[in-house]
N, CA, C, O and the ligand as a Tripos MOL2 file, in Angstrom:
@<TRIPOS>MOLECULE
protein
  309   307    78     0     0
PROTEIN
NO_CHARGES

@<TRIPOS>ATOM
      1 N          23.2980  -21.0690   30.1180 N.3       1 MET1
      2 CA         22.5840  -22.2270   29.4170 C.3       1 MET1
      3 C          21.7570  -22.0840   28.1840 C.2       1 MET1
      4 O          21.8290  -22.7740   27.1680 O.2       1 MET1
      5 N          20.9760  -21.1030   28.4260 N.am      2 SER2
      6 CA         19.8110  -20.6850   27.7600 C.3       2 SER2
      7 C          20.3570  -19.8950   26.4640 C.2       2 SER2
      8 O          20.3600  -18.6640   26.5050 O.2       2 SER2
      9 N          20.7810  -20.5100   25.4140 N.am      3 SER3
     10 CA         21.2920  -19.7400   24.1710 C.3       3 SER3
     11 C          20.1510  -19.4370   23.2730 C.2       3 SER3
     12 O          19.9630  -20.0790   22.2400 O.2       3 SER3
     13 N          19.3980  -18.4740   23.6570 N.am      4 LYS4
     14 CA         18.2750  -18.1590   22.7370 C.3       4 LYS4
     15 C          18.7100  -17.2610   21.9020 C.2       4 LYS4
     16 O          18.9420  -16.1190   22.2980 O.2       4 LYS4
     17 N          18.9010  -17.6490   20.5410 N.am      5 LYS5
     18 CA         19.3380  -16.9050   19.5310 C.3       5 LYS5
     19 C          18.1370  -16.5040   18.7590 C.2       5 LYS5
     20 O          17.5670  -17.3340   18.0520 O.2       5 LYS5
     21 N          17.6670  -15.1310   18.8630 N.am      6 GLN6
     22 CA         16.6430  -15.0510   17.8830 C.3       6 GLN6
     23 C          17.1480  -13.9060   16.5830 C.2       6 GLN6
     24 O          17.7090  -12.8320   16.7990 O.2       6 GLN6
     25 N          16.8530  -14.3530   15.4780 N.am      7 LEU7
     26 CA         16.9260  -13.3600   14.4940 C.3       7 LEU7
     27 C          16.1930  -12.2380   14.4780 C.2       7 LEU7
     28 O          14.9960  -12.3340   14.7490 O.2       7 LEU7
     29 N          16.7020  -11.0960   14.1920 N.am      8 SER8
     30 CA         15.8810  -10.0270   13.9400 C.3       8 SER8
     31 C          14.7670  -10.2140   12.7410 C.2       8 SER8
     32 O          14.8380  -11.0950   11.8840 O.2       8 SER8
     33 N          13.7430   -9.2450   12.8340 N.am      9 LYS9
     34 CA         13.0590   -9.5510   11.6450 C.3       9 LYS9
     35 C          13.5470   -9.2240   10.1760 C.2       9 LYS9
     36 O          13.1820   -9.7660    9.1330 O.2       9 LYS9
     37 N          14.4850   -8.1770   10.3580 N.am     10 LYS10
     38 CA         15.4750   -8.1310    9.1040 C.3      10 LYS10
     39 C          16.2690   -9.2320    8.7110 C.2      10 LYS10
     40 O          16.4530   -9.4390    7.5120 O.2      10 LYS10
     41 N          16.7560   -9.9550    9.5690 N.am     11 ASP11
     42 CA         17.6500  -11.2430    9.2570 C.3      11 ASP11
     43 C          16.4460  -12.1850    8.6580 C.2      11 ASP11
     44 O          16.5180  -12.6530    7.5220 O.2      11 ASP11
     45 N          15.5300  -12.3780    9.3780 N.am     12 GLN12
     46 CA         14.4700  -13.2950    8.8470 C.3      12 GLN12
     47 C          14.0200  -12.9960    7.3630 C.2      12 GLN12
     48 O          13.9550  -13.8240    6.4550 O.2      12 GLN12
     49 N          13.7090  -11.5870    7.2920 N.am     13 LEU13
     50 CA         13.4480  -11.4800    5.6840 C.3      13 LEU13
     51 C          14.4500  -11.4940    4.8020 C.2      13 LEU13
     52 O          14.1440  -11.6520    3.6200 O.2      13 LEU13
     53 N          15.7480  -11.3480    5.1360 N.am     14 ILE14
     54 CA         16.6850  -11.7200    4.3010 C.3      14 ILE14
     55 C          16.8980  -13.1610    4.1430 C.2      14 ILE14
     56 O          17.5380  -13.5280    3.1570 O.2      14 ILE14
     57 N          16.4610  -14.0210    4.9630 N.am     15 ALA15
     58 CA         16.6470  -15.3950    4.8900 C.3      15 ALA15
     59 C          15.5940  -15.9430    4.0250 C.2      15 ALA15
     60 O          15.6710  -17.0120    3.4190 O.2      15 ALA15
     61 N          14.5100  -15.0480    4.0130 N.am     16 LEU16
     62 CA         13.3210  -15.4030    3.0600 C.3      16 LEU16
     63 C          13.2470  -14.9780    1.8660 C.2      16 LEU16
     64 O          12.7250  -15.6950    1.0130 O.2      16 LEU16
     65 N          13.8330  -13.5160    1.4910 N.am     17 TYR17
     66 CA         13.8920  -13.0230    0.3880 C.3      17 TYR17
     67 C          15.1770  -12.6900   -0.2880 C.2      17 TYR17
     68 O          15.2980  -12.2330   -1.4250 O.2      17 TYR17
     69 N          16.2510  -13.0190    0.6780 N.am     18 GLU18
     70 CA         17.6640  -12.5610    0.2480 C.3      18 GLU18
     71 C          17.5830  -10.9630    0.3120 C.2      18 GLU18
     72 O          16.5480  -10.3020    0.4010 O.2      18 GLU18
     73 N          18.8730  -10.4930    0.2490 N.am     19 SER19
     74 CA         18.9170   -9.2550    0.6590 C.3      19 SER19
     75 C          18.6440   -8.1840   -0.3700 C.2      19 SER19
     76 O          19.4840   -7.3220   -0.6290 O.2      19 SER19
     77 N          17.2640   -8.2550   -1.0530 N.am     20 CYS20
     78 CA         16.9810   -7.6010   -2.2040 C.3      20 CYS20
     79 C          15.6830   -6.8210   -1.8500 C.2      20 CYS20
     80 O          14.7950   -7.2360   -1.1050 O.2      20 CYS20
     81 N          15.7100   -5.6590   -2.4830 N.am     21 CYS21
     82 CA         14.4140   -4.8300   -2.3080 C.3      21 CYS21
     83 C          13.4090   -5.5700   -3.2100 C.2      21 CYS21
     84 O          13.5440   -6.0990   -4.3130 O.2      21 CYS21
     85 N          12.3530   -5.4330   -2.3800 N.am     22 TRP22
     86 CA         11.1790   -6.2360   -2.9130 C.3      22 TRP22
     87 C          10.4840   -5.4810   -3.8760 C.2      22 TRP22
     88 O           9.6910   -6.0900   -4.5940 O.2      22 TRP22
     89 N          10.6250   -4.3310   -4.0180 N.am     23 TRP23
     90 CA          9.7800   -3.5310   -4.9670 C.3      23 TRP23
     91 C          10.6970   -3.2550   -6.4650 C.2      23 TRP23
     92 O          10.1280   -3.3800   -7.5500 O.2      23 TRP23
     93 N          11.8530   -2.9530   -6.3920 N.am     24 CYS24
     94 CA         12.4990   -2.8350   -7.6010 C.3      24 CYS24
     95 C          13.5800   -3.7520   -7.9340 C.2      24 CYS24
     96 O          14.3500   -3.6230   -8.8870 O.2      24 CYS24
     97 N          13.5740   -4.9500   -6.8330 N.am     25 GLY25
     98 CA         14.5190   -6.1520   -7.1720 C.3      25 GLY25
     99 C          15.9220   -6.0150   -7.0870 C.2      25 GLY25
    100 O          16.7060   -6.9200   -7.3740 O.2      25 GLY25
    101 N          16.2680   -4.8020   -6.6640 N.am     26 CYS26
    102 CA         17.6770   -4.5440   -6.3470 C.3      26 CYS26
    103 C          18.3750   -5.0790   -5.3160 C.2      26 CYS26
    104 O          18.1080   -4.6350   -4.1990 O.2      26 CYS26
    105 N          19.2230   -5.9420   -5.4100 N.am     27 CYS27
    106 CA         19.9830   -6.2440   -4.2480 C.3      27 CYS27
    107 C          21.1810   -5.4510   -3.8810 C.2      27 CYS27
    108 O          22.0080   -5.0200   -4.6840 O.2      27 CYS27
    109 N          21.2010   -5.2930   -2.5460 N.am     28 LEU28
    110 CA         21.8680   -4.3780   -1.6980 C.3      28 LEU28
    111 C          22.4160   -4.7970   -0.3960 C.2      28 LEU28
    112 O          21.8040   -5.6450    0.2530 O.2      28 LEU28
    113 N          23.5070   -4.2850    0.0460 N.am     29 PRO29
    114 CA         23.9430   -4.9040    1.5020 C.3      29 PRO29
    115 C          22.7770   -4.7950    2.2700 C.2      29 PRO29
    116 O          21.8800   -4.0410    1.8920 O.2      29 PRO29
    117 N          22.6620   -5.5220    3.4090 N.am     30 PRO30
    118 CA         21.4800   -5.4260    4.0710 C.3      30 PRO30
    119 C          21.4210   -3.9610    4.9630 C.2      30 PRO30
    120 O          20.3500   -3.6480    5.4830 O.2      30 PRO30
    121 N          22.5330   -3.1470    5.1020 N.am     31 LYS31
    122 CA         22.4750   -2.2630    5.8890 C.3      31 LYS31
    123 C          21.9380   -0.8570    5.0860 C.2      31 LYS31
    124 O          21.7030    0.2560    5.5560 O.2      31 LYS31
    125 N          21.8390   -1.3580    3.6780 N.am     32 LYS32
    126 CA         21.0980   -0.2180    3.0320 C.3      32 LYS32
    127 C          19.5160   -0.5220    2.5520 C.2      32 LYS32
    128 O          18.8650    0.1150    1.7250 O.2      32 LYS32
    129 N          19.1610   -1.5290    3.2200 N.am     33 LEU33
    130 CA         17.8940   -1.7730    3.0110 C.3      33 LEU33
    131 C          17.1060   -1.5500    4.3830 C.2      33 LEU33
    132 O          17.6790   -1.6990    5.4620 O.2      33 LEU33
    133 N          15.7820   -1.1900    4.2870 N.am     34 THR34
    134 CA         14.8190   -0.8810    5.1830 C.3      34 THR34
    135 C          14.0440   -1.8580    5.2970 C.2      34 THR34
    136 O          13.9520   -2.6370    4.3480 O.2      34 THR34
    137 N          13.2790   -2.0730    6.5000 N.am     35 ARG35
    138 CA         12.1980   -2.7760    6.5710 C.3      35 ARG35
    139 C          11.0130   -1.8450    6.3050 C.2      35 ARG35
    140 O          10.8720   -0.6860    6.6950 O.2      35 ARG35
    141 N          10.1650   -2.6160    5.5370 N.am     36 GLU36
    142 CA          8.8030   -1.6780    4.9860 C.3      36 GLU36
    143 C           7.6960   -2.5190    5.1840 C.2      36 GLU36
    144 O           7.8160   -3.7430    5.1290 O.2      36 GLU36
    145 N           6.5910   -1.9390    5.4170 N.am     37 HIS37
    146 CA          5.3730   -2.7720    5.5360 C.3      37 HIS37
    147 C           4.4790   -2.7150    4.0940 C.2      37 HIS37
    148 O           4.1290   -1.7600    3.4000 O.2      37 HIS37
    149 N           4.3070   -3.9300    3.9870 N.am     38 LEU38
    150 CA          3.5860   -4.1700    2.8340 C.3      38 LEU38
    151 C           2.1670   -3.2010    2.6430 C.2      38 LEU38
    152 O           1.8470   -2.4960    1.6860 O.2      38 LEU38
    153 N           1.5590   -3.4160    3.7500 N.am     39 ILE39
    154 CA          0.3480   -2.5500    4.1540 C.3      39 ILE39
    155 C           0.6280   -1.6810    5.2550 C.2      39 ILE39
    156 O           0.5780   -2.0090    6.4400 O.2      39 ILE39
    157 N           0.9220   -0.5730    4.8080 N.am     40 PRO40
    158 CA          1.2700    0.4960    6.0020 C.3      40 PRO40
    159 C           0.5080    0.4110    7.2800 C.2      40 PRO40
    160 O          -0.6900    0.1300    7.2880 O.2      40 PRO40
    161 N           1.1810    0.6460    8.3360 N.am     41 ARG41
    162 CA          0.6160    0.6410    9.3800 C.3      41 ARG41
    163 C          -0.6900    1.6450    9.8520 C.2      41 ARG41
    164 O          -1.5520    1.5610   10.7280 O.2      41 ARG41
    165 N          -0.4380    2.3960    9.0490 N.am     42 SER42
    166 CA         -1.7390    3.4750    9.0950 C.3      42 SER42
    167 C          -3.0340    3.0750    8.3880 C.2      42 SER42
    168 O          -4.1250    3.6360    8.4960 O.2      42 SER42
    169 N          -2.7280    2.0120    7.6480 N.am     43 ARG43
    170 CA         -3.8310    1.3040    6.8570 C.3      43 ARG43
    171 C          -4.2340   -0.0260    7.6050 C.2      43 ARG43
    172 O          -4.9780   -0.8640    7.0940 O.2      43 ARG43
    173 N          -3.6760   -0.1450    8.8610 N.am     44 GLY44
    174 CA         -4.0810   -1.6170    9.6290 C.3      44 GLY44
    175 C          -3.1190   -2.6380    9.3240 C.2      44 GLY44
    176 O          -3.3020   -3.7920    9.7110 O.2      44 GLY44
    177 N          -2.1190   -2.3060    8.6660 N.am     45 GLY45
    178 CA         -1.1510   -3.4590    8.4690 C.3      45 GLY45
    179 C          -0.4150   -3.8950    9.6000 C.2      45 GLY45
    180 O          -0.0770   -3.0450   10.4240 O.2      45 GLY45
    181 N          -0.1650   -4.8810    9.7430 N.am     46 SER46
    182 CA          0.4650   -5.8110   11.2040 C.3      46 SER46
    183 C           1.9680   -5.5050   10.8790 C.2      46 SER46
    184 O           2.5000   -5.0920    9.8480 O.2      46 SER46
    185 N           2.4450   -5.8280   12.0360 N.am     47 ASN47
    186 CA          3.7830   -5.7470   12.3620 C.3      47 ASN47
    187 C           4.5820   -7.2400   12.2520 C.2      47 ASN47
    188 O           5.7150   -7.4500   12.6860 O.2      47 ASN47
    189 N           3.7700   -8.1580   11.6090 N.am     48 SER48
    190 CA          4.2550   -9.4420   11.5570 C.3      48 SER48
    191 C           5.0590   -9.5160   10.3050 C.2      48 SER48
    192 O           5.0650   -8.6050    9.4780 O.2      48 SER48
    193 N           5.7910  -10.7100   10.1760 N.am     49 LEU49
    194 CA          6.7340  -10.6670    9.0950 C.3      49 LEU49
    195 C           6.0290  -11.0350    7.8750 C.2      49 LEU49
    196 O           6.6560  -10.9100    6.8230 O.2      49 LEU49
    197 N           4.7400  -11.4990    7.8300 N.am     50 GLU50
    198 CA          3.9450  -11.5910    6.5260 C.3      50 GLU50
    199 C           3.7220  -10.1470    6.0580 C.2      50 GLU50
    200 O           3.3840   -9.9810    4.8860 O.2      50 GLU50
    201 N           3.8580   -9.2290    6.7570 N.am     51 ASN51
    202 CA          3.4090   -7.7830    6.2430 C.3      51 ASN51
    203 C           4.6150   -6.9570    6.1510 C.2      51 ASN51
    204 O           4.4620   -5.7610    5.9010 O.2      51 ASN51
    205 N           6.1720   -7.5790    6.3710 N.am     52 LEU52
    206 CA          7.2580   -6.7420    6.3220 C.3      52 LEU52
    207 C           7.8500   -7.4160    4.9420 C.2      52 LEU52
    208 O           7.6210   -8.5520    4.5260 O.2      52 LEU52
    209 N           8.6400   -6.4430    4.3760 N.am     53 ARG53
    210 CA          9.4300   -6.7730    3.2160 C.3      53 ARG53
    211 C          10.7540   -5.6880    3.1830 C.2      53 ARG53
    212 O          10.7480   -4.6440    3.8350 O.2      53 ARG53
    213 N          11.7430   -6.0630    2.4200 N.am     54 LEU54
    214 CA         12.7890   -5.1490    2.4730 C.3      54 LEU54
    215 C          12.5860   -4.3630    1.3460 C.2      54 LEU54
    216 O          12.0540   -4.8350    0.3410 O.2      54 LEU54
    217 N          13.0610   -2.8960    1.4340 N.am     55 ALA55
    218 CA         13.0510   -2.0070    0.4560 C.3      55 ALA55
    219 C          14.2640   -1.0370    0.6060 C.2      55 ALA55
    220 O          14.6580   -0.6510    1.7060 O.2      55 ALA55
    221 N          14.8240   -0.6740   -0.5770 N.am     56 CYS56
    222 CA         15.8990    0.2350   -0.7610 C.3      56 CYS56
    223 C          15.4160    1.6720   -0.2340 C.2      56 CYS56
    224 O          14.2150    1.8780   -0.0570 O.2      56 CYS56
    225 N          16.2630    2.5390   -0.0170 N.am     57 PHE57
    226 CA         16.0120    3.8680    0.5600 C.3      57 PHE57
    227 C          15.0870    4.5440   -0.5010 C.2      57 PHE57
    228 O          14.1770    5.2900   -0.1370 O.2      57 PHE57
    229 N          15.3080    4.2990   -1.7060 N.am     58 GLN58
    230 CA         14.8800    5.1740   -2.8860 C.3      58 GLN58
    231 C          13.3220    4.6090   -2.8650 C.2      58 GLN58
    232 O          12.4040    5.4280   -2.8910 O.2      58 GLN58
    233 N          13.0630    3.2700   -2.8220 N.am     59 CYS59
    234 CA         11.6020    2.8640   -2.9480 C.3      59 CYS59
    235 C          10.9770    3.4000   -1.7800 C.2      59 CYS59
    236 O           9.9440    4.0540   -1.9260 O.2      59 CYS59
    237 N          11.4840    3.2040   -0.5780 N.am     60 ASN60
    238 CA         10.9090    3.4340    0.6960 C.3      60 ASN60
    239 C          10.3630    4.9590    0.5420 C.2      60 ASN60
    240 O           9.2970    5.3170    1.0430 O.2      60 ASN60
    241 N          11.1420    5.7440   -0.1470 N.am     61 ASN61
    242 CA         10.9720    7.2690   -0.0090 C.3      61 ASN61
    243 C           9.9330    7.5710   -1.0870 C.2      61 ASN61
    244 O           9.1150    8.4520   -0.8210 O.2      61 ASN61
    245 N           9.8580    6.9670   -2.2500 N.am     62 SER62
    246 CA          9.0560    7.4070   -3.3790 C.3      62 SER62
    247 C           7.7450    6.6670   -3.1390 C.2      62 SER62
    248 O           6.7760    6.8740   -3.8690 O.2      62 SER62
    249 N           7.7080    5.8400   -2.1620 N.am     63 ARG63
    250 CA          6.3850    5.0520   -1.9550 C.3      63 ARG63
    251 C           5.5270    5.8820   -0.9700 C.2      63 ARG63
    252 O           4.3260    5.7850   -1.2210 O.2      63 ARG63
    253 N           5.7800    6.5460   -0.0830 N.am     64 GLY64
    254 CA          5.0310    7.5990    0.6130 C.3      64 GLY64
    255 C           4.2980    6.5190    1.4100 C.2      64 GLY64
    256 O           4.7880    5.5220    1.9400 O.2      64 GLY64
    257 N           2.7680    7.0010    1.3810 N.am     65 ASN65
    258 CA          1.9850    6.2710    2.3810 C.3      65 ASN65
    259 C           0.9840    5.4350    1.5640 C.2      65 ASN65
    260 O          -0.0110    4.9430    2.0970 O.2      65 ASN65
    261 N           1.3020    5.2700    0.1120 N.am     66 SER66
    262 CA          0.4650    4.5590   -0.6080 C.3      66 SER66
    263 C           0.5550    3.0150   -0.4030 C.2      66 SER66
    264 O           1.5040    2.6300    0.2800 O.2      66 SER66
    265 N          -0.2010    2.1900   -0.8420 N.am     67 LEU67
    266 CA         -0.2710    1.0930   -0.6530 C.3      67 LEU67
    267 C           0.6600    0.0700   -1.2430 C.2      67 LEU67
    268 O           1.0650   -0.9890   -0.7660 O.2      67 LEU67
    269 N           0.9110    0.6710   -2.4480 N.am     68 TYR68
    270 CA          1.9820    0.0930   -3.2210 C.3      68 TYR68
    271 C           2.7430    1.2740   -4.0680 C.2      68 TYR68
    272 O           2.1700    2.3300   -4.3310 O.2      68 TYR68
    273 N           3.9980    1.0110   -4.4400 N.am     69 PRO69
    274 CA          4.8260    2.1300   -4.9900 C.3      69 PRO69
    275 C           4.0570    2.4490   -6.2430 C.2      69 PRO69
    276 O           3.3530    1.5920   -6.7760 O.2      69 PRO69
    277 N           4.1840    3.7140   -6.7410 N.am     70 PRO70
    278 CA          3.4950    4.0500   -7.8660 C.3      70 PRO70
    279 C           3.9600    3.3410   -9.1220 C.2      70 PRO70
    280 O           3.2230    3.1500  -10.0890 O.2      70 PRO70
    281 N           5.2590    2.9540   -9.0470 N.am     71 ARG71
    282 CA          5.5410    2.3270  -10.3220 C.3      71 ARG71
    283 C           6.6510    1.1090   -9.8690 C.2      71 ARG71
    284 O           7.4770    1.2710   -8.9710 O.2      71 ARG71
    285 N           6.5320    0.0730  -10.5330 N.am     72 TRP72
    286 CA          7.6480   -1.0110  -10.5490 C.3      72 TRP72
    287 C           8.6710   -0.5330  -11.2310 C.2      72 TRP72
    288 O           8.7280   -0.4060  -12.4550 O.2      72 TRP72
    289 N           9.6140   -0.2230  -10.3230 N.am     73 ARG73
    290 CA         10.9310    0.2720  -11.1280 C.3      73 ARG73
    291 C          11.8200   -0.8240  -11.3160 C.2      73 ARG73
    292 O          11.7130   -1.9620  -10.8600 O.2      73 ARG73
    293 N          12.7150   -0.3410  -12.0460 N.am     74 LYS74
    294 CA         13.6290   -1.5770  -12.8440 C.3      74 LYS74
    295 C          14.9750   -1.0570  -12.5340 C.2      74 LYS74
    296 O          15.1970    0.1500  -12.4450 O.2      74 LYS74
    297 N          15.9670   -2.0630  -12.3510 N.am     75 GLY75
    298 CA         17.1200   -1.5760  -12.0490 C.3      75 GLY75
    299 C          17.8200   -0.9310  -10.7830 C.2      75 GLY75
    300 O          17.1290   -0.1710  -10.1050 O.2      75 GLY75
    301 N          19.0020   -1.1430  -10.4410 N.am     76 CYS76
    302 CA         19.4810   -0.4200   -9.2700 C.3      76 CYS76
    303 C          19.3430    1.0230   -9.2730 C.2      76 CYS76
    304 O          19.3150    1.6430  -10.3360 O.2      76 CYS76
    305 N          19.2470    1.6500   -8.0300 N.am     77 PRO77
    306 CA         19.2280    3.1370   -7.9530 C.3      77 PRO77
    307 C          20.5470    3.6220   -8.6060 C.2      77 PRO77
    308 O          20.7940    4.8260   -8.6790 O.2      77 PRO77
    309 ZN         14.0960   -0.6260   -4.5200 Zn       78 ZN78
@<TRIPOS>BOND
     1     1     2 1
     2     2     3 1
     3     3     4 2
     4     3     5 am
     5     5     6 1
     6     6     7 1
     7     7     8 2
     8     7     9 am
     9     9    10 1
    10    10    11 1
    11    11    12 2
    12    11    13 am
    13    13    14 1
    14    14    15 1
    15    15    16 2
    16    15    17 am
    17    17    18 1
    18    18    19 1
    19    19    20 2
    20    19    21 am
    21    21    22 1
    22    22    23 1
    23    23    24 2
    24    23    25 am
    25    25    26 1
    26    26    27 1
    27    27    28 2
    28    27    29 am
    29    29    30 1
    30    30    31 1
    31    31    32 2
    32    31    33 am
    33    33    34 1
    34    34    35 1
    35    35    36 2
    36    35    37 am
    37    37    38 1
    38    38    39 1
    39    39    40 2
    40    39    41 am
    41    41    42 1
    42    42    43 1
    43    43    44 2
    44    43    45 am
    45    45    46 1
    46    46    47 1
    47    47    48 2
    48    47    49 am
    49    49    50 1
    50    50    51 1
    51    51    52 2
    52    51    53 am
    53    53    54 1
    54    54    55 1
    55    55    56 2
    56    55    57 am
    57    57    58 1
    58    58    59 1
    59    59    60 2
    60    59    61 am
    61    61    62 1
    62    62    63 1
    63    63    64 2
    64    63    65 am
    65    65    66 1
    66    66    67 1
    67    67    68 2
    68    67    69 am
    69    69    70 1
    70    70    71 1
    71    71    72 2
    72    71    73 am
    73    73    74 1
    74    74    75 1
    75    75    76 2
    76    75    77 am
    77    77    78 1
    78    78    79 1
    79    79    80 2
    80    79    81 am
    81    81    82 1
    82    82    83 1
    83    83    84 2
    84    83    85 am
    85    85    86 1
    86    86    87 1
    87    87    88 2
    88    87    89 am
    89    89    90 1
    90    90    91 1
    91    91    92 2
    92    91    93 am
    93    93    94 1
    94    94    95 1
    95    95    96 2
    96    95    97 am
    97    97    98 1
    98    98    99 1
    99    99   100 2
   100    99   101 am
   101   101   102 1
   102   102   103 1
   103   103   104 2
   104   103   105 am
   105   105   106 1
   106   106   107 1
   107   107   108 2
   108   107   109 am
   109   109   110 1
   110   110   111 1
   111   111   112 2
   112   111   113 am
   113   113   114 1
   114   114   115 1
   115   115   116 2
   116   115   117 am
   117   117   118 1
   118   118   119 1
   119   119   120 2
   120   119   121 am
   121   121   122 1
   122   122   123 1
   123   123   124 2
   124   123   125 am
   125   125   126 1
   126   126   127 1
   127   127   128 2
   128   127   129 am
   129   129   130 1
   130   130   131 1
   131   131   132 2
   132   131   133 am
   133   133   134 1
   134   134   135 1
   135   135   136 2
   136   135   137 am
   137   137   138 1
   138   138   139 1
   139   139   140 2
   140   139   141 am
   141   141   142 1
   142   142   143 1
   143   143   144 2
   144   143   145 am
   145   145   146 1
   146   146   147 1
   147   147   148 2
   148   147   149 am
   149   149   150 1
   150   150   151 1
   151   151   152 2
   152   151   153 am
   153   153   154 1
   154   154   155 1
   155   155   156 2
   156   155   157 am
   157   157   158 1
   158   158   159 1
   159   159   160 2
   160   159   161 am
   161   161   162 1
   162   162   163 1
   163   163   164 2
   164   163   165 am
   165   165   166 1
   166   166   167 1
   167   167   168 2
   168   167   169 am
   169   169   170 1
   170   170   171 1
   171   171   172 2
   172   171   173 am
   173   173   174 1
   174   174   175 1
   175   175   176 2
   176   175   177 am
   177   177   178 1
   178   178   179 1
   179   179   180 2
   180   179   181 am
   181   181   182 1
   182   182   183 1
   183   183   184 2
   184   183   185 am
   185   185   186 1
   186   186   187 1
   187   187   188 2
   188   187   189 am
   189   189   190 1
   190   190   191 1
   191   191   192 2
   192   191   193 am
   193   193   194 1
   194   194   195 1
   195   195   196 2
   196   195   197 am
   197   197   198 1
   198   198   199 1
   199   199   200 2
   200   199   201 am
   201   201   202 1
   202   202   203 1
   203   203   204 2
   204   203   205 am
   205   205   206 1
   206   206   207 1
   207   207   208 2
   208   207   209 am
   209   209   210 1
   210   210   211 1
   211   211   212 2
   212   211   213 am
   213   213   214 1
   214   214   215 1
   215   215   216 2
   216   215   217 am
   217   217   218 1
   218   218   219 1
   219   219   220 2
   220   219   221 am
   221   221   222 1
   222   222   223 1
   223   223   224 2
   224   223   225 am
   225   225   226 1
   226   226   227 1
   227   227   228 2
   228   227   229 am
   229   229   230 1
   230   230   231 1
   231   231   232 2
   232   231   233 am
   233   233   234 1
   234   234   235 1
   235   235   236 2
   236   235   237 am
   237   237   238 1
   238   238   239 1
   239   239   240 2
   240   239   241 am
   241   241   242 1
   242   242   243 1
   243   243   244 2
   244   243   245 am
   245   245   246 1
   246   246   247 1
   247   247   248 2
   248   247   249 am
   249   249   250 1
   250   250   251 1
   251   251   252 2
   252   251   253 am
   253   253   254 1
   254   254   255 1
   255   255   256 2
   256   255   257 am
   257   257   258 1
   258   258   259 1
   259   259   260 2
   260   259   261 am
   261   261   262 1
   262   262   263 1
   263   263   264 2
   264   263   265 am
   265   265   266 1
   266   266   267 1
   267   267   268 2
   268   267   269 am
   269   269   270 1
   270   270   271 1
   271   271   272 2
   272   271   273 am
   273   273   274 1
   274   274   275 1
   275   275   276 2
   276   275   277 am
   277   277   278 1
   278   278   279 1
   279   279   280 2
   280   279   281 am
   281   281   282 1
   282   282   283 1
   283   283   284 2
   284   283   285 am
   285   285   286 1
   286   286   287 1
   287   287   288 2
   288   287   289 am
   289   289   290 1
   290   290   291 1
   291   291   292 2
   292   291   293 am
   293   293   294 1
   294   294   295 1
   295   295   296 2
   296   295   297 am
   297   297   298 1
   298   298   299 1
   299   299   300 2
   300   299   301 am
   301   301   302 1
   302   302   303 1
   303   303   304 2
   304   303   305 am
   305   305   306 1
   306   306   307 1
   307   307   308 2
@<TRIPOS>SUBSTRUCTURE
     1 MET1         2 RESIDUE 1 A MET
     2 SER2         6 RESIDUE 1 A SER
     3 SER3        10 RESIDUE 1 A SER
     4 LYS4        14 RESIDUE 1 A LYS
     5 LYS5        18 RESIDUE 1 A LYS
     6 GLN6        22 RESIDUE 1 A GLN
     7 LEU7        26 RESIDUE 1 A LEU
     8 SER8        30 RESIDUE 1 A SER
     9 LYS9        34 RESIDUE 1 A LYS
    10 LYS10       38 RESIDUE 1 A LYS
    11 ASP11       42 RESIDUE 1 A ASP
    12 GLN12       46 RESIDUE 1 A GLN
    13 LEU13       50 RESIDUE 1 A LEU
    14 ILE14       54 RESIDUE 1 A ILE
    15 ALA15       58 RESIDUE 1 A ALA
    16 LEU16       62 RESIDUE 1 A LEU
    17 TYR17       66 RESIDUE 1 A TYR
    18 GLU18       70 RESIDUE 1 A GLU
    19 SER19       74 RESIDUE 1 A SER
    20 CYS20       78 RESIDUE 1 A CYS
    21 CYS21       82 RESIDUE 1 A CYS
    22 TRP22       86 RESIDUE 1 A TRP
    23 TRP23       90 RESIDUE 1 A TRP
    24 CYS24       94 RESIDUE 1 A CYS
    25 GLY25       98 RESIDUE 1 A GLY
    26 CYS26      102 RESIDUE 1 A CYS
    27 CYS27      106 RESIDUE 1 A CYS
    28 LEU28      110 RESIDUE 1 A LEU
    29 PRO29      114 RESIDUE 1 A PRO
    30 PRO30      118 RESIDUE 1 A PRO
    31 LYS31      122 RESIDUE 1 A LYS
    32 LYS32      126 RESIDUE 1 A LYS
    33 LEU33      130 RESIDUE 1 A LEU
    34 THR34      134 RESIDUE 1 A THR
    35 ARG35      138 RESIDUE 1 A ARG
    36 GLU36      142 RESIDUE 1 A GLU
    37 HIS37      146 RESIDUE 1 A HIS
    38 LEU38      150 RESIDUE 1 A LEU
    39 ILE39      154 RESIDUE 1 A ILE
    40 PRO40      158 RESIDUE 1 A PRO
    41 ARG41      162 RESIDUE 1 A ARG
    42 SER42      166 RESIDUE 1 A SER
    43 ARG43      170 RESIDUE 1 A ARG
    44 GLY44      174 RESIDUE 1 A GLY
    45 GLY45      178 RESIDUE 1 A GLY
    46 SER46      182 RESIDUE 1 A SER
    47 ASN47      186 RESIDUE 1 A ASN
    48 SER48      190 RESIDUE 1 A SER
    49 LEU49      194 RESIDUE 1 A LEU
    50 GLU50      198 RESIDUE 1 A GLU
    51 ASN51      202 RESIDUE 1 A ASN
    52 LEU52      206 RESIDUE 1 A LEU
    53 ARG53      210 RESIDUE 1 A ARG
    54 LEU54      214 RESIDUE 1 A LEU
    55 ALA55      218 RESIDUE 1 A ALA
    56 CYS56      222 RESIDUE 1 A CYS
    57 PHE57      226 RESIDUE 1 A PHE
    58 GLN58      230 RESIDUE 1 A GLN
    59 CYS59      234 RESIDUE 1 A CYS
    60 ASN60      238 RESIDUE 1 A ASN
    61 ASN61      242 RESIDUE 1 A ASN
    62 SER62      246 RESIDUE 1 A SER
    63 ARG63      250 RESIDUE 1 A ARG
    64 GLY64      254 RESIDUE 1 A GLY
    65 ASN65      258 RESIDUE 1 A ASN
    66 SER66      262 RESIDUE 1 A SER
    67 LEU67      266 RESIDUE 1 A LEU
    68 TYR68      270 RESIDUE 1 A TYR
    69 PRO69      274 RESIDUE 1 A PRO
    70 PRO70      278 RESIDUE 1 A PRO
    71 ARG71      282 RESIDUE 1 A ARG
    72 TRP72      286 RESIDUE 1 A TRP
    73 ARG73      290 RESIDUE 1 A ARG
    74 LYS74      294 RESIDUE 1 A LYS
    75 GLY75      298 RESIDUE 1 A GLY
    76 CYS76      302 RESIDUE 1 A CYS
    77 PRO77      306 RESIDUE 1 A PRO
    78 ZN78       309 GROUP 0 **** ****
């Protein structure tokens, strides 16, 4: 009876921001995007939706542990 359908965080992010990288703006299939913390957890960022965005692998990698990516990249990888 209880049809509790809960969207994953990723699905919710896609609903909010579309399946695009938050940093470079590149739109990719969901499976090519990763969830990324706006404020890294190591810096006290929360695990809530507000602190999560979608990032492509390149942005995720080049970002490291910094608060923001070194540069706002333009265009798709
Ligand atoms: Zn990106």
